LUMTIMAR-896573 format. One record per residue (C-alpha): x, y, z. Coordinates in steps of 0.001 Angstrom, whole numbers, plus 500000, padded with zeros to 6 digits. Example, Ala and Ser with C-alpha at 12.3 -4.5 7.8 and 13.67 -1.06 7.14 Angstrom:
LUMTIMAR-896573
{{512300 495500 507800}} {{513670 498940 507140}} 
***
This chain:
LUMTIMAR-896573
{{838474 763460 773898}} {{837286 760627 776136}} {{833754 759997 777336}} {{834367 761185 780870}} {{835521 764588 779638}} {{832406 764882 777500}} {{830192 763989 780476}} {{831979 766575 782622}} {{831468 769321 780019}} {{827821 768370 779666}} {{827291 768618 783413}} {{828959 772021 783453}} {{826683 773216 780667}} {{823651 772015 782582}} {{824794 773882 785706}} {{825363 777048 783641}} {{821910 776896 782111}} {{820341 776289 785523}} {{822150 779361 786885}} {{820851 781543 784036}} {{817325 780281 784649}} {{817680 781055 788357}} {{818852 784641 787670}} {{816048 785261 785224}} {{813556 783994 787801}} {{814968 786322 790423}} {{814791 789336 788054}} {{811172 788443 787233}} {{810414 788337 790916}} {{811879 791782 791462}} {{809859 793121 788512}} {{806673 791717 790019}} {{807558 793288 793366}} {{807996 796723 791711}} {{804651 796388 789950}} {{802936 795248 793096}} {{801451 798634 794066}} {{799956 798958 790598}} {{798509 795545 790949}} {{796697 796427 794141}} {{794087 798366 792189}} {{792704 795051 790960}} {{789950 793285 792879}} {{791576 789850 792685}} {{794802 790925 794375}} {{794661 788160 796972}} {{794242 785545 794327}} {{797140 786937 792286}} {{799273 787043 795450}} {{798667 783339 796035}} {{799656 782585 792450}} {{802884 784530 792813}} {{803686 782653 796027}} {{803162 779348 794239}} {{805436 780475 791399}} {{808046 781570 793897}} {{807934 778182 795685}} {{808271 776416 792348}} {{811297 778558 791435}} {{812900 777865 794798}} {{812393 774121 794288}} {{813979 774300 790828}} {{816826 776316 792286}} {{817387 773584 794920}} {{817414 770908 792257}} {{819909 772876 790185}} {{822080 773289 793254}} {{821953 769479 793787}} {{822885 768849 790141}} {{825714 771355 790398}} {{826949 769678 793575}} {{826900 766252 791873}} {{828745 767636 788884}} {{831440 769088 791105}} {{831816 765779 792955}} {{832135 763890 789655}} {{834683 766440 788459}} {{836725 765888 791613}} {{836432 762076 791187}} {{837548 762335 787596}} {{840549 764486 788531}} {{841418 762044 791328}} {{840993 758935 789051}} {{842240 760371 785798}} {{844942 757700 785469}} {{842393 754936 786086}} {{840095 756352 783426}} {{842960 756497 780932}} {{843918 752890 781705}} {{840295 751832 781201}} {{840351 753606 777853}} {{843405 751601 776872}} {{841690 748399 777991}} {{838709 749295 775835}} {{840989 749707 772820}} {{842602 746336 773549}} {{839115 744772 773769}} {{838282 746223 770380}} {{841486 744685 768975}} {{840615 741318 770579}} {{837117 741582 769126}} {{838539 742210 765675}} {{840899 739245 766118}} {{837961 737069 767304}} {{835952 738040 764253}} {{838922 736996 762122}} {{839005 733638 763872}} {{835280 733257 763229}} {{835887 733840 759536}} {{838607 731193 759521}} {{836340 728817 761456}} {{833494 729286 758963}} {{835979 728336 756248}} {{836882 725135 758134}} {{833226 724065 758644}} {{832908 722301 755252}} {{836107 720396 755957}} {{834845 719392 759410}} {{831536 718273 757918}} {{833370 716165 755351}} {{835488 714609 758104}} {{832288 713918 760091}} {{830763 712105 757111}} {{833929 710022 756756}} {{833759 709229 760485}} {{830112 708136 760170}} {{831024 705955 757205}} {{833871 704360 759174}} {{831502 703830 762140}} {{829074 702046 759843}} {{831882 699847 758545}} {{832943 699032 762112}} {{829346 698130 763068}} {{829061 695990 759941}} {{832310 694240 760822}} {{831082 693659 764376}} {{827785 692208 763072}} {{829724 689983 760675}} {{831914 688801 763533}} {{828844 688077 765674}} {{827242 686162 762799}} {{830433 684120 762365}} {{830438 683350 766101}} {{826786 682280 765966}} {{827507 680188 762853}} {{830334 678400 764665}} {{827993 677713 767586}} {{825291 676374 765240}} {{827876 674258 763361}} {{829035 672739 766657}} {{825469 671895 767637}} {{824618 670494 764196}} {{827830 668420 764171}} {{826963 666810 767487}} {{823422 666086 766301}} {{824669 664724 762970}} {{827114 662353 764675}} {{824305 660911 766774}} {{821969 660712 763775}} {{824726 659109 761657}} {{825242 656327 764178}} {{821497 655700 764444}} {{821055 655714 760663}} {{823958 653307 760114}} {{822595 650891 762716}} {{819058 651118 761330}} {{820334 650805 757750}} {{822195 647574 758489}} {{819154 646179 760272}} {{816764 647057 757425}} {{819113 645651 754740}} {{819356 642387 756645}} {{815557 642246 757071}} {{815125 643045 753372}} {{817376 640159 752288}} {{815542 637754 754584}} {{812176 638998 753309}} {{813162 638498 749659}} {{814237 634903 750336}} {{811052 634196 752240}} {{808965 635737 749449}} {{810616 633515 746806}} {{809990 630460 748975}} {{806367 631465 749456}} {{805932 631893 745676}} {{807375 628463 744953}} {{805119 626814 747521}} {{802132 628750 746177}} {{802787 627440 742638}} {{803040 623848 743949}} {{799731 624368 745751}} {{798150 625601 742494}} {{799270 622513 740574}} {{797876 620175 743253}} {{794417 621607 743738}} {{793368 621982 740106}} {{790703 624346 738910}} {{789631 625408 742391}} {{793192 626626 743113}} {{793300 628983 740100}} {{792044 631870 742195}} {{794858 631266 744674}} {{797298 631360 741753}} {{795808 634712 740737}} {{796355 635937 744259}} {{799946 634734 744000}} {{800339 636558 740703}} {{798891 639697 742299}} {{801378 639304 745118}} {{804200 638978 742586}} {{803023 642151 740874}} {{803017 643977 744219}} {{806479 642572 744875}} {{807666 643958 741524}} {{806036 647299 742330}} {{808028 647643 745503}} {{811231 647079 743460}} {{810144 649753 740936}} {{808998 652408 743431}} {{812119 654334 744572}} {{812679 657935 745572}} {{809910 658878 748008}} {{811364 661482 750375}} {{810865 661510 754113}} {{813659 663069 756049}} {{812712 663175 759725}} {{814255 660716 762163}} {{811167 660774 764394}} {{808972 659401 761571}} {{811493 656618 760906}} {{811442 655504 764531}} {{807613 655370 764505}} {{807621 653323 761280}} {{810238 650931 762770}} {{807714 649915 765410}} {{805095 649346 762708}} {{807565 647197 760689}} {{808189 644966 763663}} {{804449 644471 764141}} {{804050 643701 760427}} {{806917 641213 760538}} {{805200 639385 763373}} {{801913 639293 761444}} {{803742 638051 758305}} {{805340 635215 760282}} {{801895 634174 761530}} {{800483 634170 757991}} {{803383 632052 756747}} {{802565 629488 759419}} {{798911 629526 758355}} {{799940 629143 754706}} {{802073 626110 755554}} {{799107 624582 757359}} {{796893 625254 754339}} {{799364 623598 751993}} {{799484 620531 754238}} {{795718 620346 754314}} {{795510 620772 750516}} {{797947 617870 750028}} {{795827 615734 752358}} {{792676 616660 750469}} {{794225 615749 747110}} {{795257 612354 748456}} {{791759 611710 749730}} {{790357 612858 746344}} {{792222 610055 744607}} {{790683 607391 746879}} {{787125 608641 747405}} {{785039 610913 745138}} {{782591 611742 747893}} {{785352 612819 750239}} {{786833 614848 747366}} {{783657 616887 747074}} {{783787 617525 750795}} {{787448 618454 750489}} {{786675 620811 747587}} {{784057 622565 749701}} {{786520 622937 752558}} {{789179 624071 750145}} {{786915 626862 748906}} {{786391 627971 752454}} {{790109 627879 753029}} {{790633 629709 749756}} {{788434 632571 750950}} {{790474 632710 754154}} {{793703 632632 752186}} {{792401 635411 749919}} {{791730 637591 752928}} {{795165 636852 754299}} {{796665 637495 750871}} {{795039 640920 750874}} {{796601 641563 754247}} {{799931 640347 752871}} {{799543 642748 749924}} {{798963 645613 752315}} {{801948 644538 754381}} {{804021 644353 751208}} {{802946 647876 750231}} {{803883 649192 753658}} {{807175 647384 753434}} {{807745 649020 750075}} {{807213 652418 751661}} {{809707 651516 754401}} {{812175 650421 751739}} {{811783 653730 749926}} {{812165 655603 753232}} {{815326 653603 753885}} {{816687 654565 750488}} {{815777 658166 751178}} {{817527 658039 754515}} {{820502 656472 752840}} {{820670 659419 750419}} {{820222 661828 753306}} {{822903 660011 755273}} {{825371 660336 752425}} {{824634 664060 752138}} {{825000 664489 755894}} {{828284 662594 755868}} {{829594 664963 753229}} {{828394 667917 755250}} {{829986 666450 758379}} {{833305 666146 756573}} {{833024 669781 755474}} {{832129 670882 758999}} {{834951 668816 760454}} {{837413 670483 758094}} {{835992 673886 759026}} {{836262 673139 762735}} {{839820 671836 762349}} {{840745 675030 760516}} {{839141 677194 763189}} {{840870 675224 765922}} {{844217 675782 764197}} {{843508 679491 763989}} {{842439 679732 767634}} {{845204 677490 768916}} {{842916 674924 770524}} {{844355 673535 773763}} {{843259 671106 776377}} {{841743 672930 779322}} {{841247 671888 782914}} {{837867 671471 784587}} {{838418 674750 786455}} {{838970 676563 783156}} {{835890 674938 781610}} {{833660 676351 784370}} {{835537 679621 784885}} {{832848 681703 783223}} {{830180 680121 785444}} {{831987 681231 788626}} {{832403 684832 787473}} {{831079 687382 789990}} {{827720 689032 789452}} {{826493 692376 790717}} {{824292 691890 793775}} {{823756 694307 796652}} {{825399 693244 799910}} {{822356 692376 802011}} {{823439 691806 805603}} {{821797 689124 807807}} {{818684 690448 809518}} {{819232 691645 813085}} {{815595 691063 813922}} {{813121 689033 811880}} {{810100 691138 810937}} {{806641 689769 810409}} {{805174 689292 806949}} {{802746 692223 807367}} {{805522 694558 808616}} {{807741 693776 805640}} {{804812 694187 803255}} {{803995 697579 804786}} {{807629 698699 804455}} {{807657 697528 800850}} {{804521 699527 800016}} {{806035 702657 801551}} {{809291 702078 799618}} {{807430 701726 796334}} {{805440 704919 796959}} {{808622 706688 797990}} {{809899 705899 794469}} {{806898 707940 793205}} {{805370 704769 791732}} {{801712 703895 792174}} {{800582 700319 792735}} {{797380 699659 794731}} {{797715 697495 797866}} {{795486 694904 796187}} {{797969 694466 793317}} {{800976 694200 795662}} {{799129 691613 797794}} {{798260 689594 794652}} {{801867 689680 793415}} {{803215 688696 796842}} {{800728 685820 797187}} {{801465 684520 793679}} {{805171 684283 794528}} {{804354 682376 797718}} {{802547 679738 795585}} {{805669 678983 793534}} {{805553 675262 794331}} {{802310 674738 792312}} {{802433 677909 790156}} {{806165 678256 789422}} {{805922 681563 787529}} {{803950 684797 787978}} {{803179 686679 784755}} {{802458 690412 784632}} {{800560 691101 781417}} {{799025 694169 779830}} {{799719 697239 777774}} {{803129 698890 777753}} {{803945 701602 780286}} {{801848 700332 783229}} {{804838 699519 785477}} {{805011 695743 784906}} {{808832 695695 785073}} {{809113 698200 787942}} {{806874 696232 790333}} {{809136 693110 790667}} {{812279 695231 790982}} {{810873 697565 793656}} {{809207 694655 795472}} {{812554 692846 795690}} {{814364 695961 796928}} {{811694 696647 799532}} {{811602 693032 800802}} {{815381 692473 800834}} {{815321 689900 798010}} {{818136 689557 795476}} {{816969 690510 791970}} {{818108 689439 788511}} {{816485 690633 785245}} {{816872 688846 781890}} {{815770 690694 778757}} {{814235 688042 776495}} {{815303 688283 772850}} {{813109 687358 769801}} {{815719 684831 768620}} {{815586 682682 771800}} {{814608 679138 770869}} {{816240 676756 773386}} {{817166 676387 777072}} {{820729 677382 776127}} {{819554 680967 775735}} {{818610 680907 779435}} {{821558 678986 780876}} {{824394 679171 778330}} {{826188 676533 776252}} {{829443 674607 775903}} {{831750 676253 773364}} {{833491 673511 771392}} {{836077 675897 769978}} {{837307 677093 773348}} {{836335 673959 775336}} {{834670 676248 777860}} {{831161 676756 779168}} {{829666 680127 778255}} {{827346 680973 781145}} {{824479 683457 781320}} {{823627 685743 784217}} {{820855 683319 785263}} {{823251 680328 785380}} {{825683 682332 787560}} {{822848 683265 789884}} {{821487 679698 790133}} {{824816 678213 791279}} {{825000 680836 794059}} {{821530 680011 795346}} {{821719 676197 795020}} {{821004 674732 798461}} {{822148 671125 797826}} {{824799 670576 795132}} {{827718 672849 795999}} {{829696 669991 797539}} {{829430 668039 794268}} {{831071 670716 792105}} {{834633 670413 793351}} {{836717 673505 794105}} {{834594 676635 793850}} {{836309 680076 793705}} {{835567 682617 796412}} {{833966 684837 793764}} {{831078 682352 793621}} {{829862 683103 797130}} {{827178 680960 798771}} {{823829 682744 799052}} {{821647 679650 799361}} {{820139 680902 802640}} {{818670 683983 800877}} {{815918 684619 798309}} {{816314 685382 794569}} {{813662 686890 792254}} {{814288 686324 788521}} {{812457 688532 786027}} {{812034 687442 782381}} {{811358 690854 780858}} {{809040 690784 777807}} {{809052 686993 778038}} {{806742 686520 775025}} {{808961 688267 772457}} {{809992 684642 771706}} {{808016 681394 772062}} {{808096 680650 775798}} {{807662 676921 775066}} {{810937 676906 773123}} {{813275 678293 775797}} {{811405 677899 779124}} {{809203 674811 778779}} {{811857 672321 779956}} {{812885 674639 782786}} {{809230 675050 783811}} {{808758 671252 783913}} {{811734 670950 786260}} {{810278 673603 788563}} {{806955 671788 788594}} {{808613 668446 789326}} {{809921 669834 792641}} {{806554 669112 794289}} {{806991 665362 793913}} {{810636 664910 795007}} {{812489 664776 798316}} {{815366 667300 797890}} {{817353 665627 800676}} {{817412 662371 798678}} {{820067 662825 796009}} {{818691 660082 793755}} {{815155 661467 794007}} {{816280 665088 793663}} {{817905 664432 790293}} {{814425 664280 788707}} {{813999 668029 789229}} {{817605 669101 788668}} {{818728 671199 785725}} {{821727 669885 783808}} {{824435 672045 782256}} {{825883 669882 779486}} {{829694 669736 779359}} {{830930 667728 776377}} {{833342 665003 777417}} {{832577 665590 781098}} {{829801 664773 783516}} {{827054 667407 783414}} {{826881 669967 786220}} {{823571 669656 788082}} {{821673 672564 789651}} {{818611 672345 791887}} {{816411 675442 791764}} {{814701 675251 795151}} {{811788 677397 796360}} {{814226 680137 797391}} {{814343 681051 793671}} {{811212 682844 792456}} {{810326 683445 788817}} {{808214 686213 787304}} {{807825 687575 783788}} {{806343 690549 781968}} {{804253 690201 778839}} {{803179 692965 776460}} {{799997 692128 774568}} {{800525 693577 771090}} {{801203 692460 767531}} {{804963 692032 768138}} {{804604 689309 770792}} {{803668 685614 771037}} {{800696 684255 773008}} {{801248 681886 775924}} {{800247 678242 775561}} {{797818 676517 777916}} {{800753 674610 779432}} {{802303 677855 780640}} {{799013 679492 781622}} {{797919 676513 783757}} {{801202 676748 785696}} {{801146 680497 786218}} {{799252 683252 788001}} {{798598 685958 785404}} {{798099 689533 786658}} {{796744 691757 783884}} {{797251 695512 784038}} {{794367 697358 782387}} {{794323 700863 780908}} {{794468 703462 783728}} {{791213 705316 784308}} {{793125 708453 785330}} {{796453 709819 784067}} {{796958 711938 787185}} {{798286 709053 789262}} {{801157 711147 790686}} {{798672 712905 792968}} {{798208 709656 794897}} {{801880 709474 795917}} {{802616 713179 796159}} {{803166 713149 799930}} {{805211 709911 800038}} {{808740 710256 801435}} {{811716 708580 799660}} {{813051 705463 801395}} {{816252 703490 800949}} {{816175 699877 799751}} {{816142 697310 802520}} {{819731 696598 803570}} {{818908 693364 805424}} {{818333 690277 803311}} {{815195 688145 803598}} {{816169 684569 804505}} {{814666 681467 802945}} {{813834 680177 806416}} {{811677 683248 807088}} {{810011 683042 803648}} {{809300 679313 804075}} {{807535 679982 807394}} {{805157 682379 805613}} {{804256 679872 802876}} {{801727 677054 802951}} {{802635 674188 800604}} {{799926 673106 798185}} {{800172 669514 799397}} {{799459 670618 802991}} {{796378 672706 802136}} {{793015 671650 803576}} {{790064 672848 801530}} {{787588 675083 803318}} {{783901 674074 802941}} {{782880 677449 801495}} {{785888 677500 799154}} {{785026 673992 798024}} {{781479 675117 797202}} {{782779 678147 795273}} {{785182 676036 793232}} {{782520 673429 792390}} {{780057 676100 791269}} {{782746 677812 789243}} {{783849 674569 787561}} {{780236 673624 786786}} {{779731 676958 785052}} {{782987 676496 783114}} {{781886 673009 782116}} {{778705 674475 780623}} {{781013 676764 778644}} {{783020 673647 777597}} {{786071 675006 779415}} {{786283 672969 782668}} {{789482 672937 784739}} {{791242 670015 786428}} {{792662 669188 789854}} {{795773 671281 789274}} {{793842 674538 788877}} {{791589 673683 791830}} {{794590 673015 794055}} {{796273 676209 792835}} {{793170 678254 793746}} {{793062 676771 797237}} {{796821 677321 797722}} {{796465 680954 796679}} {{793646 681531 799174}} {{795601 679875 801993}} {{798734 681943 801231}} {{796953 685291 801015}} {{798381 687490 803817}} {{796049 687525 806790}} {{795027 690830 808360}} {{795131 693066 805289}} {{791426 693165 804386}} {{789500 693267 807667}} {{788628 689571 807580}} {{787697 689549 803853}} {{790968 687955 802731}} {{789297 684708 801595}} {{786767 686523 799387}} {{789363 688818 797855}} {{791788 685941 797220}} {{789069 683930 795431}} {{788179 687026 793379}} {{791869 687326 792449}} {{791892 683751 791147}} {{788765 684353 789070}} {{790468 687416 787614}} {{793801 685653 787001}} {{792684 682177 785840}} {{789068 682307 784683}} {{788377 685671 783058}} {{791075 685267 780320}} {{789471 681929 779300}} {{786103 683636 778726}} {{787484 685880 775998}} {{785583 685411 772723}} {{782663 683400 774173}} {{779297 683999 772495}} {{777178 685972 774987}} {{773721 684962 773728}} {{774454 681227 773596}} {{776135 681200 777034}} {{774059 683661 778976}} {{773192 681260 781826}} {{776714 679990 782771}} {{778105 683557 782470}} {{775384 684730 784815}} {{776469 682092 787372}} {{780076 683320 787211}} {{778837 686875 787683}} {{776912 685798 790807}} {{780079 684252 792233}} {{782012 687474 791621}} {{779239 689453 793277}} {{779438 687228 796355}} {{783129 688052 796823}} {{782282 691747 797191}} {{784904 692806 794596}} {{783035 695676 792950}} {{785907 696578 790602}} {{786043 693025 789210}} {{782263 692829 788966}} {{782121 696107 786984}} {{784821 694813 784649}} {{782909 691557 784240}} {{779683 693460 783441}} {{781517 695548 780864}} {{783056 692455 779255}} {{779662 690682 779054}} {{777671 693647 777782}} {{775911 692924 774486}} {{775856 696615 773637}} {{779643 697080 773619}} {{781224 693794 772521}} {{779640 692677 769253}} {{778067 689663 770946}} {{781281 688145 772449}} {{782931 688387 775848}} {{785890 690805 775948}} {{788536 690903 778687}} {{791274 693530 778851}} {{792295 693397 782508}} {{791399 695643 785447}} {{792577 699038 786513}} {{792619 699143 790321}} {{793944 702711 790628}} {{790765 703649 792475}} {{791489 700933 795091}} {{794373 702953 796585}} 
***
């Protein structure tokens, strides 16, 4: 019996019961009607009549409900009779579903049995993955070893040639010195025989010299292995040789005078006494010179030992060179080394790089308009940077002729990497980011290197970008593929992300010097321009030269924690450092809640437009008030024993002159000077004793107060508070989130 039949029977039973109840109610009503006359003898007849009417209405309502239920039951019965076949088919489907369910449960049982096998296969897969990763790491290490061997081989060849040349020179000088020493000893003995008792002391000096000479033959084995030290000592040896030649001349003169005195002694006793007195005087002089000669001999002995040490080192290096040469020959055989053309050597340098296609601007916008668009774009990305920070970053980039790099420092998570990227997208500037690695230790990590095994140059993303933005040297490179398109009329912003994971001086110092040299060269003069050009070394070929003009901007981020390196004074003096402090509020999203998303700028910013905005440091004329501020600031820093030079003063003035006009209601000069105090001065005050330097710190505070920068002044007051800082000045940057 199916479920629909059961439901139908149940409905019928309900209808039957409702009918019985209705009949019983009707009979009860009739009984009450028959007893009505008897009930009239009661006083509360009206009340009872009302109750009976209410009961009657209730029974009629129940009867209507039963009639409705009966009607529904009849309709369902008719539907069932009309759809009997459909109900039966649904019943069959239900049975099939139960069979499928049973089959599914069986599959689940089988699957649970396969789980251990799958887990075992997964473990084997993880093991194989580990082996693959290990093999990849081994391959990478081998590749790095080959690179290091190539570099060491080149260095060893150069060092070998220098050592061989220096060795031959020193051996020749040694032989000459030995002969001269023997001659000097012979002459010294003759002098001793001729002057008698007064010349005994000179003989003792000669004996002492002979002992020193024997000592230099006995002292062997002192180890000094650096080529730089050898070159410095070579200069000293030449000076000593010149002094030794002078003393030999003086000694010859003394011997001649002694012979003359002895001859006069034989003829006149009186003159002999005079000669003896003079001889004693000369003896004292000779003794002093002999002491000098002893010192020279000792130094020469050291040089001889160094030469022997270098000879030993040279032999070891020659053996190592032979081993490396055999290794390289074997690798070349394995790789099938072939001669490659110049185009193939530089093929990797011309490879395309991913840049957005920025069309030429239809209409040149003003600096303030582009800055306003950039701010709206950044806020449309739901990022919060105060206008003051964006103005400071923009101005720092404009000063790239005297401050070639802008550093964004501070704690992690404050948006240091996002600001340059969004700024470039909003301004229409090409953007390239390099993630600095802890192992970086040379300019090759920035620009690439020549692979001796493949005879090809392995270029980095930065090198590929630089050749596209070079404004002067493209005609000197020969045939350039179309993939290396010319973008020298546009702007490029390069970001060195986490630049202090490695020592900046190791990989960027040479590059930074080239950028700084640009101020003193005429880029249109090829011979003068070469001073500031970057060379890509190509073994066996002329180096490829690149000129990074002012259309290439550099910035870097720097986390200040235990995993990073500090920046040297050389880098800090050539940079504007923006420090991001700890946010005062974590609910920054509220400040950009109503900002609408914007697309990146599709029109590229041209170098011509950028150059019109910038004021070169060499063209800056110092304002009288600015000059007074700088002098007062430098005087206070001098009292703190931390004065700054002309470079920093010029950089401050250049920053003030390049600050965008019209963004601070005429207070641009004051805010720009406050920025420079924040960026260049405040970090140098860190760790200064507050009690000993109260007066100069007070003068700096007065200068900050004059600029009207309340946020900076509050941060200065906090850093110089004796109550909070254990007696020393602390500086942790500024949070300008309230300056929105």
